[in-house]
C-alpha positions in Angstrom: -64.9 -56.7 57.1 -62.1 -58.6 55.1 -59.2 -56.8 54.4 -59.6 -54.3 57.1 -62.5 -53.4 55.1 -61.3 -53.6 50.9 -64.5 -54.5 50.2 -66.2 -51.4 50.6 -64.6 -50.1 47.3 -66.3 -52.8 45.3 -69.4 -52.9 46.9 -70.5 -49.7 48.6 -70.8 -47.6 45.6 -73.1 -49.5 43.6 -75.2 -50.5 46.2 -76.4 -47.0 46.7 -76.5 -46.6 43.4 -78.5 -49.5 42.8 -81.1 -48.3 45.5 -81.5 -45.0 43.9 -82.0 -46.6 40.2 -84.4 -49.5 41.5 -86.1 -47.0 43.9 -89.5 -47.7 41.9 -89.3 -50.9 40.9 -92.0 -53.1 42.4 -89.9 -55.1 43.7 -87.6 -52.5 46.1 -90.3 -52.9 48.6 -90.2 -50.7 51.6 -89.5 -53.9 53.3 -86.4 -54.5 51.5 -85.7 -50.6 51.2 -85.1 -50.5 55.3 -83.5 -53.5 55.2 -80.8 -52.2 52.7 -80.2 -48.5 55.2 -79.7 -51.0 58.5 -77.4 -52.7 56.2 -75.8 -50.0 55.9 -75.8 -48.6 58.8 -74.3 -51.2 60.2 -71.1 -51.6 57.3 -70.6 -47.4 57.7 -70.2 -47.8 61.5 -68.0 -50.4 61.3 -66.0 -49.0 59.1 -65.4 -45.4 60.1 -64.3 -47.1 63.7 -62.7 -50.0 62.2 -61.8 -49.9 58.7 -58.8 -48.9 57.8 -57.7 -45.4 56.4 -61.3 -43.9 56.9 -60.0 -40.5 57.4 -56.7 -41.0 55.0 -56.9 -39.4 51.8 -54.6 -40.2 48.8 -55.3 -43.4 50.1 -56.8 -46.3 48.1 -59.0 -47.7 50.9 -60.1 -44.3 51.9 -61.2 -43.4 48.0 -63.4 -46.3 48.7 -64.8 -45.7 51.6 -65.7 -42.0 51.0 -67.1 -42.6 47.7 -69.2 -45.4 48.8 -70.7 -43.4 52.2 -71.5 -40.2 50.0 -73.1 -42.2 47.7 -75.3 -44.4 50.3 -75.7 -40.7 52.2 -77.3 -39.1 49.2 -79.2 -42.1 48.3 -80.6 -42.8 52.2 -80.9 -39.4 52.6 -84.8 -37.9 54.2 -85.4 -41.5 54.6 -82.9 -43.3 57.3 -84.0 -41.1 60.3 -81.3 -40.1 62.5 -78.6 -42.3 61.7 -78.9 -41.1 57.5 -78.8 -37.8 59.7 -75.7 -38.3 61.2 -74.0 -40.6 58.5 -74.9 -37.6 55.9 -73.8 -34.8 58.6 -70.2 -36.7 59.1 -69.9 -37.2 54.8 -70.8 -33.3 54.5 -68.9 -31.2 57.5 -66.1 -33.9 58.3 -65.3 -36.2 55.2 -65.6 -33.4 52.7 -65.7 -30.5 54.9 -62.5 -30.9 56.5 -60.5 -33.9 55.5 -60.6 -33.4 51.8 -60.8 -30.0 52.0 -57.2 -29.8 53.9 -55.9 -32.5 51.5 -56.2 -30.6 48.4 -55.1 -26.9 49.8 -51.7 -26.0 49.0 -49.5 -28.4 51.0 -52.0 -31.6 51.2 -51.4 -34.3 50.4 -53.7 -34.1 47.2 -51.5 -30.6 45.8 -50.5 -31.0 42.6 -52.4 -34.2 41.0 -50.1 -37.0 42.3 -51.2 -40.0 44.3 -48.9 -40.8 47.4 -49.4 -44.4 46.5 -48.4 -44.8 43.5 -50.2 -45.2 39.9 -51.2 -48.5 40.6 -53.7 -47.3 42.7 -54.3 -44.0 41.8 -56.3 -43.9 39.0 -59.9 -46.0 40.7 -58.9 -43.7 43.2 -59.4 -40.5 42.0 -62.1 -41.5 40.2 -64.3 -42.1 43.5 -63.2 -39.0 44.7 -63.8 -37.3 41.5 -67.4 -39.1 40.8 -68.7 -38.8 44.6 -67.2 -35.2 44.9 -70.2 -34.6 41.8 -72.2 -36.0 43.6 -72.1 -33.9 46.4 -72.4 -31.0 44.1 -75.5 -32.0 43.1 -76.8 -31.9 46.4 -76.0 -28.7 46.5 -73.0 -29.5 48.8 -69.7 -26.8 47.3 -66.6 -29.1 47.4 -63.5 -26.8 48.0 -60.5 -27.2 46.3 -62.0 -29.8 43.7 -61.5 -27.9 40.2 -58.0 -27.1 41.1 -57.3 -30.2 41.7 -58.6 -31.7 38.9 -57.0 -29.5 36.9 -53.3 -30.4 38.3 -54.4 -33.7 38.5 -54.5 -33.5 34.3 -51.0 -32.1 34.0 -49.1 -33.9 36.4 -50.2 -37.2 34.5 -49.2 -35.2 31.4 -46.2 -34.2 32.7 -45.3 -37.8 33.8 -46.1 -39.3 30.5 -42.9 -40.3 29.0 -41.4 -39.3 25.2 -42.3 -43.3 24.6 -46.1 -42.8 26.1 -45.4 -44.7 29.4 -46.7 -43.2 32.5 -44.2 -42.5 35.8 -45.3 -45.0 38.7 -44.1 -43.2 41.3 -44.5 -46.2 44.0 -45.8 -49.7 44.0 -46.8 -51.7 40.9 -47.5 -55.4 39.6 -46.6 -54.7 36.3 -42.9 -55.2 34.8 -42.7 -52.6 32.5 -40.3 -49.6 32.9 -43.6 -47.2 33.5 -47.6 -47.9 33.7 -50.0 -47.4 30.5 -51.9 -44.6 30.5 -55.4 -45.6 32.5 -58.8 -44.5 31.3 -59.6 -44.0 35.1 -57.3 -40.7 35.3 -58.8 -38.9 32.5 -62.9 -40.0 33.5 -62.0 -38.4 36.6 -60.9 -34.6 35.1 -63.8 -35.1 32.9 -66.9 -36.6 35.0 -65.8 -33.7 37.5 -65.8 -29.9 37.9 -62.9 -29.7 36.5 -62.4 -26.5 34.5 -63.8 -26.7 30.8 -60.6 -26.2 29.0 -58.9 -29.1 31.5 -61.9 -30.9 30.3 -61.1 -30.6 26.5 -57.5 -31.3 27.0 -58.7 -34.9 29.2 -60.9 -35.9 26.3 -58.7 -35.7 24.0 -56.1 -37.7 25.6 -59.1 -40.0 26.8 -59.8 -40.8 22.8 -56.6 -42.7 22.4 -57.5 -45.4 24.9 -59.8 -47.8 25.1 -63.8 -46.4 25.0 -64.6 -48.1 28.6 -61.7 -48.9 31.1 -61.6 -51.3 33.5 -64.7 -49.8 36.1 -67.4 -49.0 32.7 -70.0 -47.1 34.5 -67.1 -44.2 35.4 -66.4 -44.3 31.5 -70.4 -43.6 30.4 -70.3 -41.0 33.0 -67.4 -39.3 31.5 -68.7 -39.9 27.7 -71.7 -38.5 28.7 -69.9 -35.4 29.7 -70.0 -34.7 26.0 -66.8 -32.8 26.0 -65.1 -31.7 22.7 -62.0 -33.4 22.4 -59.0 -30.4 22.0 -55.1 -31.1 22.4 -53.5 -30.2 25.0 -51.0 -26.8 24.2 -48.1 -28.8 25.3 -45.7 -26.8 22.8 -46.9 -23.5 25.1 -46.6 -25.3 28.9 -43.8 -25.4 31.1 -41.3 -28.2 30.6 -40.8 -28.9 34.0 -43.7 -29.8 36.9 -43.7 -30.5 41.0 -46.7 -31.8 42.5 -46.0 -30.1 46.0 -48.0 -33.0 48.0 -45.3 -35.9 47.2 -42.5 -33.8 45.8 -42.4 -35.8 42.6 -40.8 -33.6 39.5 -40.9 -34.1 36.1 -38.4 -32.5 33.5 -37.9 -32.3 29.9 -35.1 -31.0 27.6 -39.1 -30.2 25.2 -42.4 -31.7 24.4 -41.5 -33.6 21.3 -41.0 -37.4 20.8 -37.2 -37.2 21.0 -36.8 -35.3 24.3 -35.2 -36.1 27.5 -37.7 -36.5 30.1 -36.7 -36.6 33.8 -38.7 -37.5 37.2 -37.3 -37.6 40.6 -38.5 -38.3 43.9 -36.8 -35.9 46.9 -40.0 -35.2 50.2 -40.3 -36.3 53.8 -42.4 -39.3 54.6 -45.9 -39.0 53.1 -48.6 -40.4 55.6 -49.6 -43.1 52.9 -49.0 -46.7 51.9 -46.6 -48.2 49.2 -44.4 -45.2 49.1 -41.1 -46.1 49.5 -38.3 -44.7 51.3 -36.8 -43.1 48.5 -35.9 -39.7 48.3 -33.4 -38.8 46.0 -35.3 -41.4 43.3 -35.3 -40.4 39.7 -35.6 -42.3 36.3 -34.5 -40.8 32.9 -36.0 -41.4 29.4 -34.3 -40.3 26.4 -36.9 -40.5 23.7 -38.3 -43.8 23.4 -35.6 -45.4 25.3 -35.9 -46.0 28.7 -32.8 -45.3 30.1 -32.5 -45.4 34.1 -35.7 -47.2 35.5 -37.2 -47.7 38.6 -36.9 -51.1 39.5 -38.5 -51.6 42.9 -40.3 -54.6 43.8 -44.0 -54.5 44.9 -44.0 -53.3 48.6 -40.5 -52.8 48.8 -39.0 -51.2 52.3 -35.3 -51.0 51.5 -34.0 -47.9 50.0 -31.3 -49.5 47.4 -34.1 -50.8 45.2 -35.1 -47.2 44.1 
């Protein structure tokens, strides 16, 4: 429970995956499995009641919690008695059936594929959502809105890329360059999840320009195993502007070449997420490879002047 439960992001999913992978190993005794389920019950019960943002999509704590309880509910399904049945019902009916369905619907916080906390936190969060949704689909559960969201996630990422190759941060980051480097996890999310075949092919093309393994190699391995044929996105046929409705982030460019003028702005009512600054009216601008006007906001800023 340290840091309001932040550790669930780094541990929860992988205990569940290990439980499944080691199910037939002699060392995974009935007593050890029972002990694991008992600790999961304590952990997941505590987090739902006391963990940070357990019911708040588009936050990194929520992504870690949702991925963890999804994989835990699947791993122990049929083995954990009434507690396991209750966790499964929570995951299927409430967390996915209500919270995430609302967040991915038109007008929801995830509408348009942006991440309200900014893209220091977005890449791992979106790949956790995608992997957890794929696991639910494998259990016969339809995740409403997932394909549209994943397709929008890729569209937003490409529109948010400057002619010089950086990605608009859109929130807190501790990186001191004007924009962020592309992150493999973002494209891995599209490849792992139930994106449309065309978007998976375009994501594979974008992903091929980055290191084979991201900072969470499990997700990179699952993405590569999809076997999507890399196909360049047909940028020249796309509109030159894009609005992510959930956060109000707007992107526009004069053309799709490397000499284009590129522009991003933020003007929206308050979004109930962390790491998002009071910056309605904020904008940045690049001309080709030159980042002319940048957002210098320091990490954790609560002031409008810095945007």
